[in-house]
N, C-alpha and C positions, 0 to 999 in steps of 0.2 A: 258720298256714298260710302267712301273708306272708313269715315268716322263712325257712320251708322254701324257698319260691320264690326269695328273695333268694340263699340259700346255694347254691340250684341254679344260678341265674344265675352267681354268682361262679365256682363250679367249671367250668362251661361256659366262661367268659371265660378262665379260666387255662389250661384245655385247649387251647383255639383259639390264645391267645397263644403257647404253647409250641409248637404246631403251625408256627406263623407263624416262630417263631425257629429250628426245626429243620429247616424245609423247605429243599430245595436252593435255592440262590441262584439267580435267573433271569439273574444276570449283571449287571456294573456298568451303571448307568445313565450314558451318555456326558455330557460337559460340555455344558452348554446355556445359552446358544447357543455356537456355535464363536467362537474367540478372534478370529478374522480377520473384521472387520466389512466386509461387501460395501458397496460405494458405488453408489447409484443414480444412473444416468446422467440428465442433462439433455437433453430431447428439444426439437427445433425446431418440432415438431407433434405434435399428439395422435395416437395410433396409431388404425387402423379395422381390422375384422375382415377386410378385403379384404388388409391387410398380411400375412396369415396363411392365405392361401388355401392348400388342400391339407394343412391341420393343421400347418403348418410356418412357421418365420420367412422369408417369402418376398420381402422387401423390405429395402434398407438400413437404413431406420426400424427395422424388426422385430429386425434382427439387432444394432442398438445396444443394445437393451433388455438389462437384467440376467436372466438365465436361470437357473430354479430347476427341477430335475426329480427331486430326491431326497426324494420324500413318504414317510413311514412311518406305520403305523397306531397310532392309540390303542386302538381297538376294532376287531374283537373281539380281535386278536393284537398285543399291545402290542408295537412295535419291529420288527414284519415289514414289508417293503416294502408299498406299496399294491398291491391286487389289480389295479388297472387303471392304466396309465401315465399320469402327470399331469405338464403342464410349465406353468409360469408365467413370465410376461415382465413385468419392472418398469421403470417410468421416470416422469418427471415433467416437465412444462412450466412455463412461468411462472405458469400459472393452475390446473393440475391435477395429481393423483396417478393414475396409469394402471397398471392390471394387466390382462394378457391371459391367461386360462386356456385351455389345450388339454386337455380332458378326453377321453382316448382311452377307447375300449370296445369290447372284441372282440365284445360281443353288443349292438349298439346298438338292436336292437328291444326290449330290456330296461330301456332307459333309462325312470326314471319322471319324467315331465314334463306338467304341466298349466297352463291357462290359468286362473290363480285371482287372487282379489284379492291387492292388494299385503300383503305379510307373511306370507301364508298358505302357506309353501312346505315347512314342516317334514316332509311325507311325501315331498318330490320328491329327486331327484338335485339336487346343488347344489354350488357353489364360492363361496368368500368370503375374508375376510381380517380380522385384528384390526390396528388401528393404535394403537398406544400413543405418541401423538405428543408426549407429555412425558416418555417413557421413566422413568416413575416407578415402573413395575410395579405400578400401582394402578388406573389408569382406561385405557380404550380405546374406540374405536370399531370397531363390527362391521358389516360390509357384506357380504350374501350375495345371490345370483342363482341361479334356476334355468335349465334349458336354453332357456325361452322369454323369459329376462331381466326375469321378476317380481322384484321388489326386496324385500328384508328388512333393514332397519338397526336398530342397537340401541346402548346405550351399556353397556359391561361394567365392571363395579366388582369387583375382586379381594376375595376373603374374605367375600362376602356370599351365598355358596350360590346357590339357585336365583334369588333376588332379585336377584342381581348382573347378570343378563342383562335389561336394562331394553328391550323392544321397543317401547315407546311412543314412543321418540325417533324423530323423522321429520326429514329434511333432503332437500336436493336434491341428486341425483347421477345419473349416466347410465349405462345399460348397453346393449349390443348383445348378441345371441345367435344361434346357429345351430346346427341340429342337422345333423350330417354322416353319411356312410355309416361313418365311423371314430370317431364319438363326438360331442361338441359343443363349441363355443367359446363362452366369454363375455367380453366387454370390460366392465370397470368403471372408470369415470372419475369421480373424486370432486374437485370444485371445492376449492380451499383455503379459499374463502369458507365452505364448509360445516363446516370443521374449526376447532379451537382448538389453539394450539401456542405456545410461547415466542416471543420477539422475539430470536433468535440467528442467527448463520450462520457456519459451516454447522451443520446440526442433526443430530442422532442420533435415531431414531424405533425403537421395537420392533415388529416386524412378524411376525404369525403367520398363514401361508396354510394354508386347509383346503379339503379335498374331502370331501363325504359321498355315500355309495352305499348307499341304504336296503335294497336287496335282499340285501346282505350284512351288514346292521347294521353298516355300516363308517364309520369316521371317520378321515381320515388328515391329517398335517401336515407342513409345513416350518416351522421346525425340528421335530424330534421332539418331541412333546408327550405325555408319558408320565404314567399314573394313579399310577406309583410315586413321584411327587413331588407334592406338595400346590401348587396354584396353576397358574395358565395363562401369565399375563404374565412370570412370571419366567422362563420357558422360551421367551420369543420371541426372535427374532434381532435384535440391534441392526443397523440400517441406516444408513449414514452418507451424507451428501450434503446435499440440499435447500438450495442456495445461494440467497439472496437472495429467499426467498420469503416472502408475508404474505397474510393474507386481506384486507388493504387496508381501505378504508371498508366496513363491513357494517352497513347498516341496511335492516331489512325492516319493511314495513306491511302488514298483512292485513285490510283492511276487508271487511265481510259486510254483507248485506241479506236479511231474510228476512220472510215473511209467513205467517201461519197463522190458520186458523178452527178453534176448539175448544169442546167441551164437557165439563164435569168435575163430579165431586160436588165439593161445597163443604163440608168438614169443619171449618170453623173453630169453629162453635158447639158448645158441650158439650150443649146440649138437644135437637140434631135435625140433620138432613142436608137439603141442597136442592141443586140444580144451579147452576152458574154457567158462563158461556162467553161468546164473542164471534164475530161473524161475519167480522171481519178484525182482526188485531192485527199491524200492521207492527212491524218492530224493526230497528235498525242497531247496529253495534259495529265494534270494532276492536281487533285484536292487533298488538302492536308488538315488535321486536326490535332491540336495540342491542349491538354487540360493542364492548368496552372493553379496551384494552391486548391485544389478539388472544387473550384468554383468558378473560375475564369477559363474563357474558351477562346484560344486563338484558331482561326480559321483562314486558310490560305487556298487560292485557286490560281492555277496557271494555265493559261490558254483554255479557258473553259469551252465546253460543247454543249448545246442545248437543243440538238436536233430531235431528240424524242419527246420535247415538252409539247403538249396539246394546244392546239390553235384556240384563239380567244373565243369565247361565248359569242354569238351573234348580237349586235346592237344596230340601232338606226344611227346613221352618220350623215345623211344628205339633209340638207336644209338645217343644220344645227348651227347656231350661232357662236358657240363656244365649244372648246375641245371636249370631246368625249372620253371618259375614264375607262381604261381596261386595266383590269388588275395584273399585278406581277405573277409570273408563274414559273420562273427560273429558280431552281432549288437553292443556289449559293445565296441569291439576294432574298429569298423567302425566310430562310432559317434565322431564327432570332430577330426577325423584323420588329416585334413589339418593342424591343429595346430602343428603337429610333422614333417611336411614334410619339407625337405631341399633338395638343390640340388642333392646331393648324397643320395640314399636311405638307411639310417641309423636306420629306425624305420620299422620294417617288423613284425606285430605283430603275424604273423602265427608261427613265433619261439617259441611262447608262446602257448603250445600244450594243456595242461590240467591244467588251473588255478583253485585254489581254492578261490582266492579272487583277487580283483583288486580295486584301488582307483586311481581316475584321476580328476585333477584339471585343469580347462581349461577357457580362456575367455580373456577379455579385461579391462584394467585399464587405461584410457586415451590413450595415444600413445605407451602403452605397451601391448604386447599379450603374454600370457603364458600357457603352456601345461606341465603338471607333470603327471606321470603314476608311480605307485607301483604295483607290483604284484608278485605272486609265480607261479612256474611251478611244478606240481607234476609228469610230464612225465618221467623225468630221473629216479626217484626211483621207478616209476612203470614198467620200461622198462626192469628190471633186476629181476632175481631170488632172493628169500628172503636171500638165503645165500652170496649174493654180499654185499660188504661194501656198496655200492651206495643206496641199497634197502632202501626205505622210505626217502630218501633225497631230498629236493626239491630244485630247482633253484630259486633264488631271484633276482629280476630286478627292476631297476629304471631308468626313463626317465626325463629329465629335458630339456625344450625348452622355450627360452626368444627371443622376438623379439621386437625392438624398431623401431617405424616408425620414419623416419627423412625427414622433407619436405613433398614435394609432391610426393608419390608413392616410397620413398626409404625406405630402411629399413637395419638394422644390427642385425643378430641373432646369438644365442649361442646354442649349443647342447652338451649335456652329456647323455651317457647311461652306464649302468653297469650291468653286469650279473655275478652272484656268484653262484658257486656250489662248496662246499667243502666236501671231504670225503677222506678215506685212498686211497693209491695207489693199483693197481690191478683191479680196478673195470671194469666190462664189462657193457657198456652203448649202446644201440641201437637208443636212441633218436637223433633227429637232430635239432640244433647242440648238441654235448655232449662234452663240455669242462669243465673238473673237475678242478676248480680254480676260475679264474675270467677273465673277458673280459671288458675292459673300454675304451671308446670313447668319445673324447671331441674335440671341435674345433669352429670356427666362419664361418659365411656366410653373405653375402650381396645381395641385390636386388637393382639395380640403374636403372632409365629410364632416358633416353635422348631423350627430346623432345617429338614428338608424335609418333615417329615410332621405337625407339631404346630401348633396355633394355639389362641389363648385370646381370647374376648370377654368384657368385663365392663362393667358400668355401675351407677352409684349416682346416683339423682335423688330428688327431693323435690317434694312439691305443696302448694300452698295454694288453698282456694277460700273465697269469702265470698259470702253471700247477701242478697238485699235485705231479708229478714225479719231479719236480724242474725247467723243461724247461720254458723258458722265450722268449718271441717274442714282437716286437714293430715296429712300423713305421708309418710314415706320408702318407697322402692322399690328392689331391688337384683336383679341379674342376672349370673351367673358361667357361662359356657360354655366348655369345653374340647373339642376335637376332635382326633382322629388319623385321618388317611386315607391309604390306601395301596391297591394293587391287590387286595389279598386282604382285609386286615382294616381296618375302619373302627369306631371307637367315640368315643362321646360322653358328656359327663355335663353336665347343667346344674342349677343351683340357682336359684330364682326366689323371691324374697319381696316380696309387695304388702301394705303395711300396711292396717289398716281405714280410715284417714283419706286414703289415696292415692286421687287421681282424675286422669284426664287427658282433658279435654272434646275435645281435638283428636286423640287417639290412639285406640287400639283395646285397651282394658284392659277385658275384659267380667266380670272377677271380682276383688274386693279381699278383704283379710283372708284370705290363703293364704300357706303356704310349701310350695313343690312342688319335690321332687327327681326327675328322671328320669336314666335311662341307657339308651344305645342301642349295640348292639353288630351288626355284620355280619361275616360271614366268607364269602368267595367264592371258589369253586373255578373255574379257567379252563381246562376240557379242551381248548377251542378245536378241536373236532372238525367233522366235516363237517355234523352236524345241531346238536348241543348245543354252544352258546357257552360259559354259565357257569352256574353253580347255587350256591346258599349259603342260609344261615340268618340270619334277623333276629329279633333279641329287644329288645323295648322294654319298660322297667319304670318305673313311675311311683307315687310316694306324695305324698299332701297332708296338710298340717294347717292348722287355724286359729292365730291367735296365742296362744290360751289354751292351746295343746298337744293340742287335741282332734283325732284322726284324722279326716279328711274322706273318704278313701278310699284305695286303692291297686289297681294293676292291672299285669298282666303280658301283653304281647302276643307270641306267637310265630308267625313267617311263614318259609316256605320256598319259595323262588322258582326255577324253571328257565327260562332264557332260551334261545331258538332262533334259528336264522336267520330272515331275513327279518321282524325285528321282532316275533318271536312270543315268548310268555311264558306260564307257568302257576303259580299261587300256591295254597299252602293256609296257612290261618292260624287261630289260635284266641286268644280273649282272656279271661282270668279277672280279674274286677274286683269289689271291695267299694265301694259309695258309701254314705257316711253322710249323712243330712239331719237338720237340727236344727228345732227350733221356730223359731228365727230366720229360717230360710228358708221353712217352711211352719208357719202358726201352728196348724194343724189337728193337728199331731203332737204328743202328749203329752210326748214326751221324744226323746233322740236315737234314730235308728234306722238300722240298717244294711240295705242292699238287696244281696244277691251276684248278680252277672251272669256268666253263662257264655255265651259266643259262639264259633261257628265258621264257617267259610265258605270259600269258593274264588273265584278270578279267573282269566280267561284273556284273552289279546289277540292279535291277530295281524294281520300286513299280507303275507300270503303271496302274494295276489294284488295288483297294482299298482293296481286299481280299487277295493279296498275295504279298510277299515281297521275292526277290530271289537274292541270291549272289553265284557266282561261280569262281573258279580261278583254273587254271592248269599251271604247269611249268614243265621244262625238262632240262636236262643238266648233269653236273658231281657233284660227291660229294665225300666225304672220308668215308670208311667203318671203323669206330674206333674199331669195335669188332670183326676182323677177326678169323677164328678157330686157326690160329697160326701165328706167325710172326708179323710184325710190320703192322699199318693201310696201306690200299691200296686204290687207287682211283677206282671209280665205275660210272657207268651210275645211274642218279636218276630221277625218276617221282614222283611228288607231285600233289594232287588234293584236293580241298575242296569245299564243296557245303553246302550252308544252305537255306532252304526254309521255311518261315512263312506263314501258310494259316490260314485264318479266314473264314471259310464257312459260318457260320450264328453267330449270336449274341450270345456272351458268350463262344465261343468255339475258341482256339487258340492252333494251332498244330505247333510245331518248329521241324524240322528234320535237321540232321546234317550227313554229311558223309565226311570223312577224309582218304586218301589214302597217304601212303610214302611207296615207293618201291626202292630198290638198286639193280641193275644187274652187273653182272660180264662183264668186257670189252672185255675179250678175247672170252668167250664162248656165252655171252647173257643170260646165265641162272640166274634165281633170286637168289639174295642173301637172301633177306627177303622181305616179303609184309606185311605191318602193315594198318589193316583196323580197323577204329572206326566208328560205326552207333549208332546214338543217336536219340531217338524221345521224345519230351515233349509235353504231352497234358495237358492243363488247361481249365476246364470249370467253369465260373464265373457265378453262379446261381443268386447272387445278389451282391451288392458292398461289403458285408460282407462275404459271403460264397462261397468258391471255393474247387474245387477238381483238385489235380495234380497228373499226372503219368508220370514217367520217366523210359525209358528203355534204357540200353547202352550195346552194344556189342562191345567188343575189342578182336582182335586177331592178334598174329604175327606168321606168316608162314614162318619159317627159314629153309634154305639148309645147313644141318650140315657140308657139305664140304667146305664152304666159311664163316661161322659165328658161333660164341660161342653162340649166341641168342637162347634160347630155343622156342619151339613152344607152345605158350600160347594161352588160350582161356577164356574168362571171360565175364559173363554176370551179370548186375546189375540191380535191379528193385527197383522202389520207388514209394510209394503211399502215399499222404498226404491230408488230410481233414482239411481244415482251416476256422474257424469261427473269423474273425478280425474285432471287433467292431470299435477299432481305435488303434493306436500304444500302445502297453502295455496292452490292454485286449483282450484276445484271447484264443481260445481252438484249440489244434492241436491233430490229431489223425493219427498216421503214421506207416507205414511198410517199411523195407528196407532189400532185401536179395541179396545175391551174390553167385554165382556158378563159379567155376574154374575147368579145366581139371587136377586136382591134383590127383595123386595115394593115395587111402585111407590110404596107410601106412604112407605117409608124410615124406618118406624116403628122405634124403639129397644125392645129387649127386655133382660131380665137378662143374656141370654148374647150380645147383640150386635144388629146389624140384623136386623130381620125378614126372613126368607127363604123363599123358594117352593121346591116341590119339582121342577118341571120347566121352569118359564117362565124366561126371562132379560130383563134390561133393558140397554140401552147406557149403562153408568154413565161413559164416557169415550171420546172420540174427538178426533183432531185430523189435519188435512191440512195440509202446510206445503211451502215452497219456499225455498231457501237458495241465494244466490250468495256465492262468496268469491273474492278475486284476491289475489295475493301479488306485491307491489313489493319488489324486492330492489336495493339500490344498493350 
């Protein structure tokens, strides 16, 4: 059966490739960027929006700036002129780089603009730019703003797919914006202190200007940015000038003070639970930043506080065989995280649970990019009772990443990570991970680009782990990924080999002893009609083995998607999978056993109206019950549903509602094995660009049938309130409250299935109220 599916996929791929080769050529892609390099003029003063009254260059200062007006679409009609006229004016002063966008619109009432929190402008009309300050076609700053001047900034790294746009980056820059009867205007002013660039004069930067019109699903750029060519920064326009500029002395000190009162479950003891808390717990800390040689950044943090960080988005965690991934949200670990990325996810900073300090050096020196991180983690020593030998011990970690650019868009990299935790044997540790000893990982990787459409990522690493009881494990891991992208045809193949002895305590490798091969193919048609923008087929195939050659599973996923105007889409998908479980995975199994899964479903999304954005997905089929009441895992029927709706009823208010259902049913009786429901609502009211109120409520319940599963009946409600006054990144006031209710029995007694639970009553098992003040000093 698997061989037949693979043959079918191969025939389909060959047919589509032939269709791609025989299809009429859309015409040559123009040389990008143009040969003549524009020179950015130096201004005596920064421009103001008043210099562009009437949506025109109204003053001598405005007319002195370099003007751009030839914006071309990337989506939906690649290469066509932008549907709405756009002009941009560029210049710089001794201290700032300045761009003024005049975004004309023949229907200004249809402009999508909201007063939202910083960064959350993806659904809005917006303008922005990419600045490749080293002109290496590898790294760039991204700055976007909506018609209210709400900012979004990011670091962009070429060749890293969706992870390449790192919106966790925050810096200080200024925006002014105004909606007019002809469209809207935006001024973006970026201080040179907020950028890193080489010490040279004059300089050449790569610049890519952008406009987004969501009601048309449109993205337009200057110069042309086409999907027929892989890469973004390779298509940026080189702009000349920038005489005698420097970030100068750049030191930042960001002290904070906070106080909280809290009550929480104390889970340190293996014999039982109790509560712990304080009526008042003050805390102070300091984040610092030092710019070295204009391009390297030294960041330090002492006693960081993350009380204001938003809780994780909901995910299904019941009946999961492997660890579920939750992204990092803490600012210190998010910033410059792209410097530590490798094809294998070997740096996952959520493993650092409770740091006392951290030091990070990252940046570029010529063709070299470097990232280093040193920190400690107090969590292991705090996760045990004081009588445990591990009590008071910290884990210490170091990460070193070096990348060398070779030629055009090629690179060779080195990664080394080390986590050390030393104490005597017999420790009880509940932290994750909790390796008492050391874990070290090191190896090399490369990124190679072939022509305009092909690229390859490859990596080879090895690990060594030693435990306090004398045990020792080691082993290699490998990955090769090859990808071809173009406007119509996209295909990729990956081979991943994780040996039985390999482990990465600072990474996210949730399964060892596997060899995995997968292939992905997409062929998209672009009718570019009045309603239908694009449609196409997506096929994903995967096979797994262990290192003894035992097949562990294979799957093939087919998806057909239609994309319409106004960011609307509809998908149909099926998945055929064989999963093989072994006695080493589940001791109740008498031998290897295969579990065939067949699933089908559909998904739809739309932002037809500017005040609502909706996504819904439902699927049904078969799945495995990994937690039966007794015996080995069994095959079951499955239903899943996901819904997310974002509503903006009036200016300033954003309401995001999410519902997730995961259900298993017994195949013989049709009775429920479990129903898992997650309901989350998040309300944000933006009073001004600086002041906001955020409310989050989440209810999660697992209703289980004890005849079919050992899962408990759990009910959990979490509430979160946060007032924020954010003058700019680093200077803010936060006041918040978080509370959690569970259906725990007040005795907190332990049963074979877990903590004793009640049917309907709740207790407050965790709450805190806090205030935090932070101020950024910048020299």
